[in-house]
N, C-alpha and C positions, 0 to 999 in steps of 0.2 A: 595777883597784886593785892596783898592784904595790907590795908592802910587804916590806921586809927588815929584819933586825935592826939594820943599820947606820944611824945617824942622820946625815943630810947637813946642810949648812948651812941651806938654806931650800928647803922644798917643801911642798906642800899636798895634803891628801886631802879630797875632796868626796863626800858620800854622804847618802842619804835614811835617816832613822831609821825602822826597821821593827820594833824591839823595845826595850822598856825594862823592866827588872826592878824589883821592889820593893827598898827599901833594907834591907840586912841589917846589923844593929848587933851587933858583938861587941867586941873590943878596938878595932877601927876600924869605921867605917861604909863599906859597899861597895854599889855597884849597877852593873849592866852595861847598856850600850846597844849595840845592833847596828845598823850602817849598811850600805847597799848602794849601789853605783854601777852603771854599765852592764856591769860584768864580774865583780864578786865581792862578797862580804860580809866584814866584819871586826867584831870586838867592841871596844868601848871599856870599859876596866876603870876605874871611878871610885872613888877612895879619899878619904874625909873631904870629900866635896863635896855635903853635904846641901843647902847653899844654892843649888847649881846644878841640883838635881834637876828643878825645874819648867821649866827652860830647855829641856830635851830633850823636845820634843813629837813624838809619833808622826806620821810622814809629812812632817815638816819636813826640809829639806835643810840640812846644816851644812858649813862649810868649816873644816878643822882645819889650822892652820899649824905646820909643823915638829914633827910629833907624835913623842912618845917611844915607841919600839917595844920590845916584849918578846915572848918566845916564849909561845904559847898553851899552856894546860894541858888536861887531860882534860875539866874542867868547861867551859872555853871551847868545846871542840869539840862539846859537846852542842848549842850554839847555832849554830855554823857551823864549817866544816871548814878555815878558814884556819889556817896554822901559826903565825901571829903575831897579836898584839893591840896595840891602842893603850892606853897607860897614862896616866891623868889623875890628878893630885893638885893640891894648892894651888899648887905651883910649876910645874906643866906642864899648862896647860889653855887653850891659845890657840885658841879657836874662835869662829865667828860663824854666825848663821842667815842663810840666803840667801832672797831672793824667788824665786818660780818663774821669773821672767823672767831670772834671773842664772845659770842653769845648764841642763844638758841631761839631767838625771837623770829618767827616766820613772817614773811610779807603778808601771807594770807592768814587771817585770824582763825585759830583752831576752834574758837567758841561760837562761830557763826551758826545759827540754827535756822536755815531757810524753810519756808512753807511752800506748798504747791501754789502756783499762781491762781488756780481755780478756787482756792480757799480764801482769796482776798475778799470775795463778795460777802463773806461772813464777818469780816473785820470792821471795826468802827473807824469812821473818819478821824484823822489825826493820829491813829495808831502808827507806830514805827514798824515797818515791814522789812524783812530780809528774804530775798528770792534769788534763784538762779534762772537764767533764761538764755535763749539764743537770739541774737540781734537780727531782726528781719526787716527793720526800717530805721533809717537814720537821717533826720533832717533837723528841724528846730527842736525836736524831741527824739527819743528812741523808742522803738516798740520791740518788746522781747516776747518770746513764746516758750511755754513749757506746758503742753497740752491745751492751755488757754493762752491768749495774748493780752498784754497790758501795755499801756503807754506810760512812759517815764519822762517827766519834765526835768530838765537840768538847768541849774542856775549858777551864776558867778563863775568861779574857776573850773567848775565841772564842764562847762561848755567848751572851753579852750582845750582842756585835757582830752575830752572825748573826740573832738575834731582831729587831734593829732594821733590818737592811739587806737581808736575803735574802728573796726571794719564790720561789714555785713557778715553774718554767719559766725561771728565770734561768740563764745560763751562769756557771759558777764554775770558776776555775783554782785548783787546790790545789798548793802547792809544799812539798816536804819533809814530807809526812805519813808517819807510821810505819806499816808494814804489820804487821798482827797476824792471828791465826787462831783460830777457835773452832768446834768441831764440824765441822771440815773446810771451813769457809767463811772466806774472806779478807775483811778489812775494814781501813779506814784510821782512824788516830787522830791528832789534832793533838798536837804536842809543842812544846818550846821553840823549835825552829828553824823551825816551820811558818809559812806565810803563805797567805792566800787573797785572790783578786781576783774581784770580782763584775762580770760583763759587761765584761771587759777589752777595751781597744781592740787587737784582734788578729784576723787573718784567720780563725783557728780559731773565734772566737766566732760570726761570721756563718755559717760552714759548719755549726756545730752547730745553730744556730737553724733553718736551712733543712732540715737532716736530720731534726730532731725533729718539725717540722710534718708531714713526710711519714710519720713512723713513730710518731706519738703513741699509736696504739692497739695497738702491738706489746707482746706479753708478753715482756719482756726477761729473758734468763738472768742469774743471779747468779754472781758470781765464786766 
């Protein structure tokens, strides 16, 4: 997803919707949508488009034709690190939803670069971390393991989604979870930019399944 501030005559951006905020109503109404393709993520800043809110469905893929591009601000970059954003209003909102057969955007991001859980101890608080792990505990938080174990706090819609979809011994990929520390122990928390993928189609998933079967009785160390 190569996007710059210059607007050319005709080009398109295609991405999967991975986040949609609530509508904030002040002098104008605003909501934000985040989309991802095979290489990057970008925010769509929607102004006075309440009637289009329901059209943006999570996990659906949209094609945006000739988008109007502006520079991202600090708030935008809490959702993703792209330096630009797409601006939508009533005069600039040329987009359509695509069927799964009409694109090559996977559900699981090809660009995710997980680190080993044991390496979390060397990371700084507030760093955004991506990891794979097997779920060994599920209550008000989840605990995952991959040689070491780490607790992951979930907030807002993540809680409901995990209650419905996640089971013990599932493999989960966490992307852009924020690192925190309490009493010298590191843990992860979901934030606005976070995503999770349960049993993703990835070689790492099968590796973790096989590894966990052989080590299920292990008393894993905590980060």
